[in-house]
C-alpha positions, -999 to +999 in steps of 0.1 A: +818-112+410+841-117+440+833-145+464+838-150+501+844-181+522+827-183+556+841-211+578+827-225+611+845-255+626+858-267+593+825-263+574+825-238+546+798-217+529+804-195+498+789-161+492+789-138+462+795-101+468+771-076+453+799-056+435+774-043+410+750-028+436+773-017+465+808-015+451+823+007+478+810-015+506+823-046+488+857-030+483+860-020+520+850-055+531+874-071+507+903-050+519+899-060+556+899-098+548+906-122+564+885-115+594+879-139+623+864-138+657+838-154+680+804-153+663+773-148+684+737-156+678+712-129+674+684-148+691+658-120+687+664-118+650+658-155+646+682-173+622+711-148+623+747-149+636+769-119+640+806-113+637+817-082+654+846-064+637+872-051+660+905-031+661+918-023+626+890-043+610+862-019+621+844-004+591+827+030+592+809+032+559+781+054+547+748+039+535+750+024+500+725+008+477+688+001+482+675+002+518+672-032+533+660-021+568+639-050+581+639-069+549+663-098+547+662-134+533+680-166+542+715-163+528+718-125+531+749-110+546+746-075+558+772-049+569+759-032+601+773-001+618+759+017+648+772+048+665+781+046+702+751+049+726+727+043+697+702+018+710+665+012+713+650+015+748+665+009+782+686-022+781+703-019+815+717-055+816+736-048+784+744-011+789+782-014+784+776-032+751+753-005+738+776+023+748+803+013+723+804+016+686+793-015+668+806-027+634+796-062+623+786-087+596+750-100+601+747-134+586+712-148+579+714-185+576+678-198+575+641-194+578+626-173+592+650-144+587+640-112+605+607-127+616+617-138+651+610-118+682+620-087+664+591-090+640+567-075+666+591-046+671+583-021+643+610-007+621+620+029+630+633+055+607+670+052+610+693+083+609+721+072+585+746+092+606+739+069+635+732+035+619+739+018+586+728-015+572+740-026+537+733-059+521+767-067+505+767-105+498+745-135+495+753-172+500+754-192+468+765-224+485+750-227+520+754-263+531+730-278+557+761-286+579+770-249+580+734-239+590+735-265+617+768-250+631+751-216+631+721-230+650+745-247+675+757-212+684+722-204+695+721-234+719+757-240+729+774-206+726+801-188+707+820-204+678+850-191+659+840-178+624+865-170+597+856-149+567+882-148+538+885-143+501+876-171+479+906-176+457+891-200+431 
C-alpha cells in the first residue's frame, strides 16, 4: 500500500492509502502530490481540518467504493468534491464561498469525528453528480503533537499543511 505524509509545522503524520478499495481515487490523489496550502478547521464537523485543492490540483472524481456519507472515524481522510452553488440552506455570510466548486481533503484527527454540531443536521441523499465523498486513506501514525497542531487551527487560525508521497 502507498503511504502519504501530512506535515503541519514540522510535525508529520503517516497515512496509508486504500488502494485495494478505491484505486482510481488513490491514483488521482497520488498524481497531484505534493499538495500544500492553508488548512482550515471544520468547526461544525468537530475534529476535522480541510485542505482545499486549487488550480491544477483540483480533482473532479466520480464516487468510488462504499458510501461513507456521515460515517467517519478518527484518522480517516476523505476526498470531497462539491459542484458550484451546491450548498445546504441559506448561508448569506458565506455566499461567495458556496458559489464556487470545492475540491478538498477532509482530515479527521480525533474524537468525536462527525459528531459535532453537524450531528443534529441529518444526512441528506446526495446526488453523486453534485457531491462526492470518498474515504481514500487512514492514518497509521497519528502523533499527539500532530493532533494538537490540528486543534490549534480551530483556536488560532490557518496553518500550512503539506501532503506528499511517503518515499520510505
